[in-house]
PDB file of N, CA, C, O and CB in Angstrom:
ATOM      1  N   MET A   1      29.801 -21.107  14.641  1.00  0.00           N
ATOM      2  CA  MET A   1      28.165 -21.761  14.276  1.00  0.00           C
ATOM      3  C   MET A   1      27.400 -21.016  14.167  1.00  0.00           C
ATOM      4  O   MET A   1      26.839 -20.974  13.072  1.00  0.00           O
ATOM      5  CB  MET A   1      27.450 -22.594  15.130  1.00  0.00           C
ATOM      6  N   GLN A   2      26.886 -19.836  15.465  1.00  0.00           N
ATOM      7  CA  GLN A   2      25.922 -18.456  15.064  1.00  0.00           C
ATOM      8  C   GLN A   2      25.424 -18.042  14.411  1.00  0.00           C
ATOM      9  O   GLN A   2      24.222 -17.799  14.301  1.00  0.00           O
ATOM     10  CB  GLN A   2      26.071 -17.645  15.022  1.00  0.00           C
ATOM     11  N   ARG A   3      26.885 -17.732  13.373  1.00  0.00           N
ATOM     12  CA  ARG A   3      26.881 -16.972  12.711  1.00  0.00           C
ATOM     13  C   ARG A   3      27.021 -17.405  10.737  1.00  0.00           C
ATOM     14  O   ARG A   3      26.920 -16.738   9.707  1.00  0.00           O
ATOM     15  CB  ARG A   3      27.844 -16.247  13.462  1.00  0.00           C
ATOM     16  N   ALA A   4      27.291 -18.826  11.051  1.00  0.00           N
ATOM     17  CA  ALA A   4      26.475 -19.785  10.038  1.00  0.00           C
ATOM     18  C   ALA A   4      25.189 -19.389   9.964  1.00  0.00           C
ATOM     19  O   ALA A   4      24.756 -18.572   9.151  1.00  0.00           O
ATOM     20  CB  ALA A   4      26.432 -21.268  10.409  1.00  0.00           C
ATOM     21  N   VAL A   5      24.423 -20.082  10.990  1.00  0.00           N
ATOM     22  CA  VAL A   5      22.958 -19.895  10.848  1.00  0.00           C
ATOM     23  C   VAL A   5      22.701 -18.596  11.132  1.00  0.00           C
ATOM     24  O   VAL A   5      22.700 -18.487  12.358  1.00  0.00           O
ATOM     25  CB  VAL A   5      22.128 -20.754  11.696  1.00  0.00           C
ATOM     26  N   ILE A   6      22.509 -17.687  10.674  1.00  0.00           N
ATOM     27  CA  ILE A   6      22.603 -16.906  10.071  1.00  0.00           C
ATOM     28  C   ILE A   6      22.371 -15.651   9.063  1.00  0.00           C
ATOM     29  O   ILE A   6      21.712 -14.638   8.831  1.00  0.00           O
ATOM     30  CB  ILE A   6      22.799 -17.277  10.098  1.00  0.00           C
ATOM     31  N   ALA A   7      23.398 -16.484   8.656  1.00  0.00           N
ATOM     32  CA  ALA A   7      23.995 -17.063   7.293  1.00  0.00           C
ATOM     33  C   ALA A   7      22.907 -17.694   6.363  1.00  0.00           C
ATOM     34  O   ALA A   7      22.615 -16.972   5.410  1.00  0.00           O
ATOM     35  CB  ALA A   7      25.111 -18.238   7.608  1.00  0.00           C
ATOM     36  N   VAL A   8      22.449 -18.523   6.415  1.00  0.00           N
ATOM     37  CA  VAL A   8      21.308 -19.783   6.330  1.00  0.00           C
ATOM     38  C   VAL A   8      20.060 -18.247   6.791  1.00  0.00           C
ATOM     39  O   VAL A   8      19.686 -17.355   6.029  1.00  0.00           O
ATOM     40  CB  VAL A   8      21.597 -21.698   7.972  1.00  0.00           C
ATOM     41  N   ILE A   9      19.770 -18.409   7.974  1.00  0.00           N
ATOM     42  CA  ILE A   9      18.600 -17.219   8.117  1.00  0.00           C
ATOM     43  C   ILE A   9      18.176 -16.392   6.644  1.00  0.00           C
ATOM     44  O   ILE A   9      17.165 -16.289   5.951  1.00  0.00           O
ATOM     45  CB  ILE A   9      19.255 -15.951   9.264  1.00  0.00           C
ATOM     46  N   VAL A  10      20.124 -15.681   6.608  1.00  0.00           N
ATOM     47  CA  VAL A  10      19.705 -14.559   5.291  1.00  0.00           C
ATOM     48  C   VAL A  10      19.470 -14.807   4.425  1.00  0.00           C
ATOM     49  O   VAL A  10      18.542 -14.178   3.917  1.00  0.00           O
ATOM     50  CB  VAL A  10      20.350 -13.758   4.796  1.00  0.00           C
ATOM     51  N   ILE A  11      20.148 -15.926   3.601  1.00  0.00           N
ATOM     52  CA  ILE A  11      20.162 -16.644   2.574  1.00  0.00           C
ATOM     53  C   ILE A  11      18.261 -16.966   1.846  1.00  0.00           C
ATOM     54  O   ILE A  11      17.640 -16.495   0.893  1.00  0.00           O
ATOM     55  CB  ILE A  11      21.087 -18.023   3.181  1.00  0.00           C
ATOM     56  N   ASN A  12      17.879 -18.174   3.118  1.00  0.00           N
ATOM     57  CA  ASN A  12      16.443 -17.942   2.633  1.00  0.00           C
ATOM     58  C   ASN A  12      15.488 -17.058   3.041  1.00  0.00           C
ATOM     59  O   ASN A  12      14.414 -17.570   2.726  1.00  0.00           O
ATOM     60  CB  ASN A  12      15.840 -18.899   2.747  1.00  0.00           C
ATOM     61  N   ALA A  13      15.254 -15.772   3.691  1.00  0.00           N
ATOM     62  CA  ALA A  13      14.867 -14.658   3.780  1.00  0.00           C
ATOM     63  C   ALA A  13      14.465 -14.275   2.412  1.00  0.00           C
ATOM     64  O   ALA A  13      13.398 -13.918   1.915  1.00  0.00           O
ATOM     65  CB  ALA A  13      15.773 -13.904   4.395  1.00  0.00           C
ATOM     66  N   ILE A  14      15.704 -14.470   1.946  1.00  0.00           N
ATOM     67  CA  ILE A  14      16.525 -13.565   0.395  1.00  0.00           C
ATOM     68  C   ILE A  14      15.675 -14.906  -0.608  1.00  0.00           C
ATOM     69  O   ILE A  14      15.049 -14.317  -1.489  1.00  0.00           O
ATOM     70  CB  ILE A  14      19.191 -13.575   0.250  1.00  0.00           C
ATOM     71  N   THR A  15      15.504 -16.196  -0.717  1.00  0.00           N
ATOM     72  CA  THR A  15      14.748 -17.008  -1.674  1.00  0.00           C
ATOM     73  C   THR A  15      13.293 -16.902  -1.124  1.00  0.00           C
ATOM     74  O   THR A  15      12.588 -16.566  -2.075  1.00  0.00           O
ATOM     75  CB  THR A  15      15.307 -18.582  -1.780  1.00  0.00           C
ATOM     76  N   ILE A  16      12.980 -16.961  -0.654  1.00  0.00           N
ATOM     77  CA  ILE A  16      10.870 -16.834   0.032  1.00  0.00           C
ATOM     78  C   ILE A  16      10.953 -14.735  -0.844  1.00  0.00           C
ATOM     79  O   ILE A  16      10.300 -14.297  -1.792  1.00  0.00           O
ATOM     80  CB  ILE A  16      10.530 -16.854   3.482  1.00  0.00           C
ATOM     81  N   GLY A  17      11.883 -14.100  -0.074  1.00  0.00           N
ATOM     82  CA  GLY A  17      12.094 -12.618  -1.501  1.00  0.00           C
ATOM     83  C   GLY A  17      11.110 -13.193  -3.284  1.00  0.00           C
ATOM     84  O   GLY A  17      10.076 -12.974  -3.915  1.00  0.00           O
ATOM     85  N   MET A  18      12.540 -14.107  -3.337  1.00  0.00           N
ATOM     86  CA  MET A  18      12.731 -14.197  -4.483  1.00  0.00           C
ATOM     87  C   MET A  18      10.841 -14.974  -5.248  1.00  0.00           C
ATOM     88  O   MET A  18      10.378 -14.711  -6.358  1.00  0.00           O
ATOM     89  CB  MET A  18      14.340 -15.175  -4.535  1.00  0.00           C
ATOM     90  N   GLU A  19      10.358 -15.667  -4.440  1.00  0.00           N
ATOM     91  CA  GLU A  19       9.144 -16.051  -5.071  1.00  0.00           C
ATOM     92  C   GLU A  19       8.078 -15.203  -4.866  1.00  0.00           C
ATOM     93  O   GLU A  19       7.085 -15.929  -4.856  1.00  0.00           O
ATOM     94  CB  GLU A  19       8.766 -17.265  -4.702  1.00  0.00           C
ATOM     95  N   THR A  20       7.675 -13.805  -4.659  1.00  0.00           N
ATOM     96  CA  THR A  20       7.437 -13.077  -4.502  1.00  0.00           C
ATOM     97  C   THR A  20       7.431 -12.469  -5.808  1.00  0.00           C
ATOM     98  O   THR A  20       7.098 -11.312  -6.065  1.00  0.00           O
ATOM     99  CB  THR A  20       7.914 -12.811  -3.625  1.00  0.00           C
ATOM    100  N   SER A  21       7.905 -13.523  -6.763  1.00  0.00           N
ATOM    101  CA  SER A  21       8.581 -12.892  -8.321  1.00  0.00           C
ATOM    102  C   SER A  21       7.940 -14.002  -9.422  1.00  0.00           C
ATOM    103  O   SER A  21       8.661 -14.993  -9.530  1.00  0.00           O
ATOM    104  CB  SER A  21      10.724 -12.948  -8.409  1.00  0.00           C
ATOM    105  N   SER A  22       6.771 -14.026 -10.226  1.00  0.00           N
ATOM    106  CA  SER A  22       6.759 -14.889 -10.829  1.00  0.00           C
ATOM    107  C   SER A  22       7.446 -15.164 -12.453  1.00  0.00           C
ATOM    108  O   SER A  22       7.501 -16.172 -13.157  1.00  0.00           O
ATOM    109  CB  SER A  22       5.660 -14.977 -10.641  1.00  0.00           C
ATOM    110  N   SER A  23       7.772 -14.199 -12.581  1.00  0.00           N
ATOM    111  CA  SER A  23       9.292 -14.101 -13.716  1.00  0.00           C
ATOM    112  C   SER A  23      10.765 -14.415 -13.405  1.00  0.00           C
ATOM    113  O   SER A  23      11.681 -14.661 -14.190  1.00  0.00           O
ATOM    114  CB  SER A  23       9.549 -12.625 -14.168  1.00  0.00           C
ATOM    115  N   LEU A  24      10.765 -14.343 -11.987  1.00  0.00           N
ATOM    116  CA  LEU A  24      12.345 -14.290 -11.478  1.00  0.00           C
ATOM    117  C   LEU A  24      11.846 -16.406 -11.515  1.00  0.00           C
ATOM    118  O   LEU A  24      12.593 -17.104 -12.200  1.00  0.00           O
ATOM    119  CB  LEU A  24      12.885 -13.002  -9.236  1.00  0.00           C
ATOM    120  N   MET A  25      10.881 -16.981 -10.911  1.00  0.00           N
ATOM    121  CA  MET A  25      10.372 -17.998 -10.537  1.00  0.00           C
ATOM    122  C   MET A  25      10.791 -18.912 -11.588  1.00  0.00           C
ATOM    123  O   MET A  25      11.674 -19.756 -11.433  1.00  0.00           O
ATOM    124  CB  MET A  25       9.033 -17.860 -10.276  1.00  0.00           C
ATOM    125  N   ASP A  26       9.999 -18.685 -12.889  1.00  0.00           N
ATOM    126  CA  ASP A  26       9.886 -19.075 -14.312  1.00  0.00           C
ATOM    127  C   ASP A  26      11.734 -18.816 -14.419  1.00  0.00           C
ATOM    128  O   ASP A  26      12.189 -19.196 -15.498  1.00  0.00           O
ATOM    129  CB  ASP A  26       8.584 -17.897 -15.466  1.00  0.00           C
ATOM    130  N   GLN A  27      12.251 -18.525 -13.930  1.00  0.00           N
ATOM    131  CA  GLN A  27      13.571 -18.623 -14.343  1.00  0.00           C
ATOM    132  C   GLN A  27      15.167 -19.641 -13.947  1.00  0.00           C
ATOM    133  O   GLN A  27      15.977 -20.408 -14.467  1.00  0.00           O
ATOM    134  CB  GLN A  27      13.726 -17.439 -14.100  1.00  0.00           C
ATOM    135  N   VAL A  28      14.684 -18.647 -12.081  1.00  0.00           N
ATOM    136  CA  VAL A  28      15.815 -20.222 -11.318  1.00  0.00           C
ATOM    137  C   VAL A  28      14.627 -20.320  -9.914  1.00  0.00           C
ATOM    138  O   VAL A  28      14.868 -20.065  -8.734  1.00  0.00           O
ATOM    139  CB  VAL A  28      18.344 -19.609 -10.487  1.00  0.00           C
ATOM    140  N   GLY A  29      13.100 -20.851 -10.629  1.00  0.00           N
ATOM    141  CA  GLY A  29      12.669 -21.508  -9.527  1.00  0.00           C
ATOM    142  C   GLY A  29      12.754 -22.290  -8.925  1.00  0.00           C
ATOM    143  O   GLY A  29      12.412 -22.319  -7.743  1.00  0.00           O
ATOM    144  N   TRP A  30      13.369 -23.403  -9.721  1.00  0.00           N
ATOM    145  CA  TRP A  30      13.962 -25.184  -9.286  1.00  0.00           C
ATOM    146  C   TRP A  30      15.254 -23.898  -8.145  1.00  0.00           C
ATOM    147  O   TRP A  30      14.665 -23.648  -7.093  1.00  0.00           O
ATOM    148  CB  TRP A  30      15.112 -26.824 -11.442  1.00  0.00           C
ATOM    149  N   LEU A  31      16.588 -23.218  -8.186  1.00  0.00           N
ATOM    150  CA  LEU A  31      17.417 -23.261  -7.620  1.00  0.00           C
ATOM    151  C   LEU A  31      17.090 -22.516  -6.711  1.00  0.00           C
ATOM    152  O   LEU A  31      18.026 -22.240  -5.961  1.00  0.00           O
ATOM    153  CB  LEU A  31      18.332 -23.140  -8.142  1.00  0.00           C
ATOM    154  N   SER A  32      15.747 -21.890  -6.361  1.00  0.00           N
ATOM    155  CA  SER A  32      15.238 -21.257  -5.325  1.00  0.00           C
ATOM    156  C   SER A  32      14.595 -22.410  -4.225  1.00  0.00           C
ATOM    157  O   SER A  32      14.540 -22.316  -2.998  1.00  0.00           O
ATOM    158  CB  SER A  32      14.196 -20.212  -5.912  1.00  0.00           C
ATOM    159  N   HIS A  33      14.103 -23.591  -5.152  1.00  0.00           N
ATOM    160  CA  HIS A  33      13.638 -24.332  -4.069  1.00  0.00           C
ATOM    161  C   HIS A  33      14.362 -25.020  -3.733  1.00  0.00           C
ATOM    162  O   HIS A  33      14.064 -25.274  -2.566  1.00  0.00           O
ATOM    163  CB  HIS A  33      12.693 -24.928  -4.135  1.00  0.00           C
ATOM    164  N   ALA A  34      15.339 -25.632  -4.053  1.00  0.00           N
ATOM    165  CA  ALA A  34      16.753 -25.996  -3.608  1.00  0.00           C
ATOM    166  C   ALA A  34      17.500 -25.447  -2.348  1.00  0.00           C
ATOM    167  O   ALA A  34      17.840 -25.971  -1.287  1.00  0.00           O
ATOM    168  CB  ALA A  34      17.562 -25.655  -4.646  1.00  0.00           C
ATOM    169  N   VAL A  35      17.569 -24.760  -2.634  1.00  0.00           N
ATOM    170  CA  VAL A  35      17.963 -23.621  -1.490  1.00  0.00           C
ATOM    171  C   VAL A  35      17.074 -23.387  -0.352  1.00  0.00           C
ATOM    172  O   VAL A  35      17.353 -22.962   0.769  1.00  0.00           O
ATOM    173  CB  VAL A  35      18.070 -22.246  -2.099  1.00  0.00           C
ATOM    174  N   ASP A  36      15.903 -23.759  -0.870  1.00  0.00           N
ATOM    175  CA  ASP A  36      14.920 -23.565   0.354  1.00  0.00           C
ATOM    176  C   ASP A  36      14.811 -24.809   1.247  1.00  0.00           C
ATOM    177  O   ASP A  36      14.507 -24.798   2.440  1.00  0.00           O
ATOM    178  CB  ASP A  36      13.433 -23.216  -0.159  1.00  0.00           C
ATOM    179  N   ARG A  37      15.152 -26.065   0.370  1.00  0.00           N
ATOM    180  CA  ARG A  37      15.133 -27.220   1.057  1.00  0.00           C
ATOM    181  C   ARG A  37      16.628 -27.709   1.752  1.00  0.00           C
ATOM    182  O   ARG A  37      16.657 -28.758   2.395  1.00  0.00           O
ATOM    183  CB  ARG A  37      14.585 -28.217   0.061  1.00  0.00           C
ATOM    184  N   LEU A  38      17.571 -27.078   1.620  1.00  0.00           N
ATOM    185  CA  LEU A  38      19.022 -27.027   2.199  1.00  0.00           C
ATOM    186  C   LEU A  38      18.621 -26.759   3.133  1.00  0.00           C
ATOM    187  O   LEU A  38      18.504 -27.542   4.075  1.00  0.00           O
ATOM    188  CB  LEU A  38      20.127 -26.219   1.785  1.00  0.00           C
ATOM    189  N   ALA A  39      18.083 -24.809   3.147  1.00  0.00           N
ATOM    190  CA  ALA A  39      18.085 -24.138   4.339  1.00  0.00           C
ATOM    191  C   ALA A  39      17.349 -24.965   5.584  1.00  0.00           C
ATOM    192  O   ALA A  39      17.705 -24.814   6.752  1.00  0.00           O
ATOM    193  CB  ALA A  39      17.422 -22.797   4.056  1.00  0.00           C
ATOM    194  N   LEU A  40      16.055 -26.043   5.093  1.00  0.00           N
ATOM    195  CA  LEU A  40      15.645 -26.514   5.612  1.00  0.00           C
ATOM    196  C   LEU A  40      15.725 -27.664   6.790  1.00  0.00           C
ATOM    197  O   LEU A  40      15.417 -27.910   7.956  1.00  0.00           O
ATOM    198  CB  LEU A  40      15.345 -26.464   4.973  1.00  0.00           C
ATOM    199  N   THR A  41      16.376 -28.192   5.598  1.00  0.00           N
ATOM    200  CA  THR A  41      18.195 -29.562   6.176  1.00  0.00           C
ATOM    201  C   THR A  41      18.680 -29.132   7.419  1.00  0.00           C
ATOM    202  O   THR A  41      18.407 -29.837   8.391  1.00  0.00           O
ATOM    203  CB  THR A  41      20.104 -29.416   4.989  1.00  0.00           C
ATOM    204  N   ILE A  42      19.657 -27.639   7.658  1.00  0.00           N
ATOM    205  CA  ILE A  42      19.582 -27.155   7.817  1.00  0.00           C
ATOM    206  C   ILE A  42      19.471 -26.982   9.281  1.00  0.00           C
ATOM    207  O   ILE A  42      20.140 -27.129  10.304  1.00  0.00           O
ATOM    208  CB  ILE A  42      19.202 -27.028   7.091  1.00  0.00           C
ATOM    209  N   PHE A  43      18.239 -26.577   8.864  1.00  0.00           N
ATOM    210  CA  PHE A  43      18.352 -25.885  10.679  1.00  0.00           C
ATOM    211  C   PHE A  43      17.472 -26.872  11.316  1.00  0.00           C
ATOM    212  O   PHE A  43      17.071 -26.639  12.456  1.00  0.00           O
ATOM    213  CB  PHE A  43      17.591 -23.986  11.076  1.00  0.00           C
ATOM    214  N   THR A  44      16.940 -28.538  10.375  1.00  0.00           N
ATOM    215  CA  THR A  44      16.882 -29.342  11.606  1.00  0.00           C
ATOM    216  C   THR A  44      17.871 -29.563  12.064  1.00  0.00           C
ATOM    217  O   THR A  44      18.182 -28.902  13.055  1.00  0.00           O
ATOM    218  CB  THR A  44      16.370 -30.403  11.586  1.00  0.00           C
ATOM    219  N   VAL A  45      18.367 -30.107  11.793  1.00  0.00           N
ATOM    220  CA  VAL A  45      20.597 -30.481  12.024  1.00  0.00           C
ATOM    221  C   VAL A  45      21.050 -29.466  13.147  1.00  0.00           C
ATOM    222  O   VAL A  45      21.863 -29.694  14.043  1.00  0.00           O
ATOM    223  CB  VAL A  45      22.000 -29.845  10.130  1.00  0.00           C
ATOM    224  N   GLU A  46      20.589 -28.695  12.990  1.00  0.00           N
ATOM    225  CA  GLU A  46      20.744 -27.569  14.155  1.00  0.00           C
ATOM    226  C   GLU A  46      19.491 -27.771  15.607  1.00  0.00           C
ATOM    227  O   GLU A  46      19.673 -27.633  16.817  1.00  0.00           O
ATOM    228  CB  GLU A  46      20.418 -25.839  13.227  1.00  0.00           C
ATOM    229  N   LEU A  47      18.634 -28.026  15.070  1.00  0.00           N
ATOM    230  CA  LEU A  47      17.508 -28.344  15.958  1.00  0.00           C
ATOM    231  C   LEU A  47      17.983 -29.745  17.177  1.00  0.00           C
ATOM    232  O   LEU A  47      17.874 -29.901  18.394  1.00  0.00           O
ATOM    233  CB  LEU A  47      16.111 -28.813  14.796  1.00  0.00           C
ATOM    234  N   ALA A  48      18.407 -30.368  16.290  1.00  0.00           N
ATOM    235  CA  ALA A  48      18.326 -31.642  16.531  1.00  0.00           C
ATOM    236  C   ALA A  48      19.115 -31.909  17.434  1.00  0.00           C
ATOM    237  O   ALA A  48      18.808 -32.521  18.456  1.00  0.00           O
ATOM    238  CB  ALA A  48      18.485 -32.375  15.582  1.00  0.00           C
ATOM    239  N   VAL A  49      20.964 -31.194  16.978  1.00  0.00           N
ATOM    240  CA  VAL A  49      22.442 -30.971  17.791  1.00  0.00           C
ATOM    241  C   VAL A  49      21.988 -30.294  19.545  1.00  0.00           C
ATOM    242  O   VAL A  49      22.412 -30.625  20.652  1.00  0.00           O
ATOM    243  CB  VAL A  49      23.619 -29.483  16.662  1.00  0.00           C
ATOM    244  N   HIS A  50      21.029 -29.312  19.154  1.00  0.00           N
ATOM    245  CA  HIS A  50      20.437 -28.634  20.363  1.00  0.00           C
ATOM    246  C   HIS A  50      19.802 -29.173  21.472  1.00  0.00           C
ATOM    247  O   HIS A  50      19.815 -28.943  22.681  1.00  0.00           O
ATOM    248  CB  HIS A  50      19.627 -27.892  20.014  1.00  0.00           C
ATOM    249  N   LEU A  51      19.133 -30.103  20.588  1.00  0.00           N
ATOM    250  CA  LEU A  51      18.823 -31.115  21.453  1.00  0.00           C
ATOM    251  C   LEU A  51      19.438 -32.688  21.777  1.00  0.00           C
ATOM    252  O   LEU A  51      18.924 -33.384  22.652  1.00  0.00           O
ATOM    253  CB  LEU A  51      17.713 -31.209  21.122  1.00  0.00           C
TER     254      LEU A  51
END
């Protein structure tokens, strides 16, 4: 479980880094936002499980 969460953190960091490029965001911005929402959902579920 811990490795999966670390993988989500790394993927989320990559998508945040992608947001610094306006040309990249014009091409795949919708995908970046979708991955960001998915990561947020996973982090929220993880927090709820730990509580």
